[in-house]
N, C-alpha and C positions, 0 to 999 in steps of 0.2 A: 366213944374213945379216943385217947392223945394219940400222939406219933409217937410217943416212947411206948406207949402200950399197943399200939400197931406193930411195932420193928420188933417188939417181946414174941407177940404169937407170930408173927411171920420166921424170925430166926428160927423158932422151935419148933414150926411146921415145916419149912427146910430142912433143919437138921436130922430129921426123921427119913428124908431120902437115905441119907449114909446107912442108918440102919439096916438098908436090907441089903447090903452089900459087908455088912458086918464088920462095919467100921463103928467103934465107939463114939456116942453121941452123948449130949448133953442135955436131953430134953427131959422135963420136968412138969409141973403146975398141971396146967388144963390138956396139954397134948399126952402127956405121958399118961392120963388115963384112959383114953379111947379105947376101946375094945372093938377090934377090927375082927373077930372069930365067925362073927356071919356077914360078913362083906358080900358074899358070893349072892347072898338072898335081899338082904335088908340091910342099910347105912342105919347104924343106932343115932340114936336121938343126939348123943355128943357129938358126933362127927357134922350133924346136920344143924346144932347150934353153931359150933365153928363155924361153917361155910357162910351161913348167913352173917354173921360177924364180918368174917375175912371179905365177903361180898362186897359188903356195905362201904367198909375201910379201903381195899384195895383200888374200887372203883373212886372213892371220895379223893384219894392220894394220886392217882395219874391218871384219871380222864374226869375231870370235874364235869365238864359239860356234856357226857356221853349219858343220854338218859335210859337210850336202849340199852346198854350194858349192864348199866346201873339195877334195869328190872329182870337180868338174868336168875330163872330159877332152874338149876342144874337139876336133871333129875339121874340119881346115879344108880336108880335101878333100873332105870329104860334108856330112851335117846332124846338127846337135848342139839336142838341146831342153835349154834350161836350165831350173833351178828354177821360175822366174818365168816360166815358158810361152811364153817368146820363142823362136822357132824361128831359128835361125844356119842359113846356107846358104854353105858356104865363106868362114865368117868375116864373113858379113852378116846383118843382122837382117834378116825379113820381116815388116814391117809389116801389121798387119791395119788395114784401112779398112772394113770392111763385117762386119756380122754374121750368121754363120751360122745360128745361132737367135733369130728373130725374134719368136720367139711371147710371150717374156717382156717386151719391151721396149714403151715406147710408140711410135704411129706417127710417120711421119717429120714433122717439124716443120721450118720456116723463118722468120727472122725480119730484119728492118732491119737489125739489128746483124750476124747472121752476113753478108747480103750485103755489108754494109759491109766484113767481114772479108774475104770472099772476092776483093773487089774489090781493096783494096791489098795482098793478100798476090799477088795474078796480076800485078799491073800495076809493084807498086815494091817491093813486101820483097824476093821473088826475083830482080829484075833488080837489087837495090841490089849496090854494088861489093864488099862484104865478105862477101855471102851465099854463095857458090860453097860453102865447106867445110859449109855447113848444108842444101844441097837435098835430098842424101838421105842413107839410112842408112850409117853408116859402116863402111866396107869395111876390115876392121882387118887384113886381109892386105896388101894393095895398100899401104896406110899404114903397114905395120911396125908396129902396135901388137894384138899378138894378145891383150892382158889387156882392151883396151877396155868387152868386153861383160861381165867379171865385177866391173870397178869401175862403169860405167854400166849401171844395172839398170830405167831406166824411157826406153830410146831413142825417140827422136824425131826427126822431122826435116822441112823446110817442105814436101816433096811427099804427105807423108804426111798433111800436114795439109789440103792442096789437096786429096787423094784423098777424105778425109773429108768435106771439105766439098760435094764433089760427089756423095758417096754418100749425104747427108745422113743424116750419122753423130752430129751435134752435135744436141742437146737447146735448146740455149742457147749466146748468145755467149762466155759466163764459161768452159763445157767448151773452148772453142775455145781462148781467149788461155791456157788453162790449159797446154794442148798446146805453144803457142807457147813460153810462160816456159820449159815444162820442156827446152827446145831449149839455150836459154840456161845455163839451172841445169846441166846435163850439162856444156856448154862449159866454165864456173868450176869444176866439179869437177875436171875430167879434165886440163885443161892448165894451166900454169903462167901468171901475170899476165905472165912476157917472153917469153912466146910469142905469135906471132902469131894463131893461131886465137883467143885468150884476147881480145887487143885486135880482131880482127876481130867477134867475137861483141860485145863492150861497143857499137863502133860500129853494130851490124844493130840491139841492143836499144834504142838511143837514137833510132833513126830509126823504128822501129817506135811507140814510145811517142810520137814526134813525129807521126806518123799517126794514131795513137788517139786525140787530143785532138778530132778533128774526128768521131769515132762518134757517130750518134745518142743522145742522153742516156737516153730511155727507150726500151727494146727490146719492138717490137710484132711478133707474129705477120702475116706475110704469104703470099700462097700458094707452095706450092714449087714450085722448078725443075722441069725433067723430070729425075727420077733418071737416072745414067747407070748402065749395066749393068758390072759388073762385069770383063768382056772388054776393056771400052772402057779400064777404069782400068788395068788390066794392060798392056795393050798400049802406055799411055803411061807405066809403068815401065821397060817392056822397050824 
């Protein structure tokens, strides 16, 4: 497949992302014909065909010497462990928000800046008009973008950041801000500037930057809030 053909399929695959938010797109050709009515049980043959084609060309285009990624077979009906350790369940990343082994990490720490970020994330960022595409881990099956996790190898979403704040994952505000920035980096890497999700990410990032100007200028440690249990965090995800 030539680079032009690759870009053709890639642009149509990413445009479908916008359809799930009732935004007009220009999907046609092969992607338009995909039937996803039974995706909860089985991924149909057309999705599997496109997946195989995109896997080969995504790796060829961006990671020429990466044989481990080239051989990935994503199980859209079950579990897949990617080379970077990301676990996919039916095409959705299972995002980590707690550390199973806490023996080698510093004790929980909370700061005035982390508290500020937690507040604006809950009250403003997650409720912003263009935040919807970024609230949860990308469902590569429902959105008909089977190659998403082959392109985006550091997935992140707003609810994972919220859970990490609740579970006292971060040691500093910079760590939290880095995760939020990763959401926007992923958005711009995967989507075309003409896509709805790309422009939604730009607007959300501008709003986040605006709110960030009110963050306390000096980071100071404050008492940790009650640490949520793993069960509480998982129940919110479900």
